FIKOL-217257 format. One record per residue (C-alpha): residue number from 1; residue in three letters; x, y, z. Coordinates in steps of 0.5 Angstrom, whole numbers. Example, Ala and Ser with C-alpha at 12.3 -4.5 7.8 and 13.67 -1.06 7.14 Angstrom:
2
+-----+-----+-------+-------+-------+
:   i :  aa :    c1 :    c2 :    c3 :
+-----+-----+-------+-------+-------+
:   1 : ala :    25 :    -9 :    16 :
:   2 : ser :    27 :    -2 :    14 :
+-----+-----+-------+-------+-------+
//
This chain:
111
+-----+-----+-------+-------+-------+
:   i :  aa :    c1 :    c2 :    c3 :
+-----+-----+-------+-------+-------+
:   1 : unk :   317 :   144 :   179 :
:   2 : unk :   312 :   146 :   173 :
:   3 : unk :   307 :   142 :   175 :
:   4 : unk :   307 :   145 :   182 :
:   5 : unk :   307 :   152 :   179 :
:   6 : unk :   301 :   150 :   175 :
:   7 : unk :   297 :   147 :   181 :
:   8 : unk :   298 :   154 :   185 :
:   9 : unk :   296 :   158 :   179 :
:  10 : unk :   290 :   154 :   178 :
:  11 : unk :   288 :   154 :   186 :
:  12 : unk :   289 :   162 :   185 :
:  13 : unk :   284 :   162 :   179 :
:  14 : unk :   279 :   158 :   183 :
:  15 : unk :   280 :   162 :   189 :
:  16 : unk :   279 :   169 :   185 :
:  17 : unk :   273 :   166 :   182 :
:  18 : unk :   270 :   164 :   188 :
:  19 : unk :   271 :   170 :   192 :
:  20 : unk :   270 :   175 :   187 :
:  21 : unk :   263 :   176 :   188 :
:  22 : unk :   263 :   177 :   196 :
:  23 : unk :   269 :   182 :   195 :
:  24 : unk :   265 :   186 :   190 :
:  25 : unk :   259 :   186 :   195 :
:  26 : unk :   264 :   188 :   201 :
:  27 : unk :   267 :   194 :   197 :
:  28 : unk :   262 :   196 :   193 :
:  29 : unk :   257 :   197 :   199 :
:  30 : unk :   252 :   192 :   196 :
:  31 : unk :   251 :   188 :   202 :
:  32 : unk :   249 :   194 :   206 :
:  33 : unk :   243 :   195 :   201 :
:  34 : unk :   242 :   188 :   201 :
:  35 : unk :   241 :   188 :   208 :
:  36 : unk :   236 :   194 :   208 :
:  37 : unk :   232 :   190 :   202 :
:  38 : unk :   231 :   184 :   207 :
:  39 : unk :   229 :   189 :   213 :
:  40 : unk :   224 :   192 :   208 :
:  41 : unk :   221 :   185 :   205 :
:  42 : unk :   221 :   183 :   213 :
:  43 : unk :   216 :   189 :   214 :
:  44 : unk :   212 :   188 :   208 :
:  45 : unk :   211 :   181 :   209 :
:  46 : unk :   209 :   182 :   216 :
:  47 : unk :   204 :   188 :   214 :
:  48 : unk :   201 :   183 :   208 :
:  49 : unk :   200 :   177 :   213 :
:  50 : unk :   196 :   182 :   218 :
:  51 : unk :   193 :   186 :   212 :
:  52 : unk :   187 :   190 :   215 :
:  53 : unk :   190 :   191 :   221 :
:  54 : unk :   194 :   198 :   222 :
:  55 : unk :   201 :   198 :   226 :
:  56 : unk :   205 :   204 :   229 :
:  57 : unk :   212 :   204 :   227 :
:  58 : unk :   214 :   203 :   234 :
:  59 : unk :   209 :   197 :   234 :
:  60 : unk :   212 :   194 :   228 :
:  61 : unk :   219 :   195 :   231 :
:  62 : unk :   217 :   191 :   237 :
:  63 : unk :   214 :   186 :   233 :
:  64 : unk :   218 :   185 :   227 :
:  65 : unk :   225 :   187 :   229 :
:  66 : unk :   224 :   186 :   237 :
:  67 : unk :   227 :   193 :   238 :
:  68 : unk :   233 :   192 :   235 :
:  69 : unk :   233 :   197 :   230 :
:  70 : unk :   233 :   205 :   231 :
:  71 : unk :   226 :   208 :   231 :
:  72 : unk :   228 :   213 :   225 :
:  73 : unk :   231 :   207 :   221 :
:  74 : unk :   224 :   203 :   222 :
:  75 : unk :   220 :   210 :   219 :
:  76 : unk :   225 :   210 :   214 :
:  77 : unk :   224 :   203 :   211 :
:  78 : unk :   217 :   204 :   212 :
:  79 : unk :   217 :   211 :   208 :
:  80 : unk :   221 :   207 :   202 :
:  81 : unk :   216 :   201 :   202 :
:  82 : unk :   210 :   207 :   202 :
:  83 : unk :   214 :   209 :   195 :
:  84 : unk :   211 :   203 :   192 :
:  85 : unk :   204 :   204 :   194 :
:  86 : unk :   204 :   197 :   197 :
:  87 : unk :   203 :   200 :   204 :
:  88 : unk :   200 :   207 :   206 :
:  89 : unk :   200 :   211 :   213 :
:  90 : unk :   193 :   213 :   216 :
:  91 : unk :   193 :   217 :   223 :
:  92 : unk :   200 :   214 :   224 :
:  93 : unk :   199 :   207 :   223 :
:  94 : unk :   201 :   203 :   217 :
:  95 : unk :   197 :   199 :   213 :
:  96 : unk :   198 :   194 :   207 :
:  97 : unk :   194 :   196 :   201 :
:  98 : unk :   190 :   190 :   199 :
:  99 : unk :   187 :   193 :   193 :
: 100 : unk :   194 :   196 :   190 :
: 101 : unk :   197 :   189 :   191 :
: 102 : unk :   191 :   185 :   187 :
: 103 : unk :   191 :   190 :   182 :
: 104 : unk :   198 :   189 :   180 :
: 105 : unk :   199 :   182 :   183 :
: 106 : unk :   203 :   180 :   177 :
: 107 : unk :   208 :   185 :   177 :
: 108 : unk :   209 :   184 :   184 :
: 109 : unk :   210 :   177 :   183 :
: 110 : unk :   215 :   178 :   178 :
: 111 : unk :   211 :   174 :   172 :
+-----+-----+-------+-------+-------+
//
């Protein structure tokens, strides 16, 4: 009988350890911020790959997200990325700032 109880307790501990991270993310809302970060990275990497060419927010929504996002959400994501100075807006077109990236390349790569 005590062996059965011990097995149940160990299984409970194991489940608690495995599910602690996902449950914390779910209840703290961290998953929402993680999803926004993935979208920002997707936009930034697209603009970096096509550096030198500017895109409007509507074009980026169509190309990068296949128009699955609201136009206001794309504008907000672009504004958040622009705070890092890696992209800039000129005549309603968004460009990747190659010079800023090269200047701070070690910082952005995490070295």
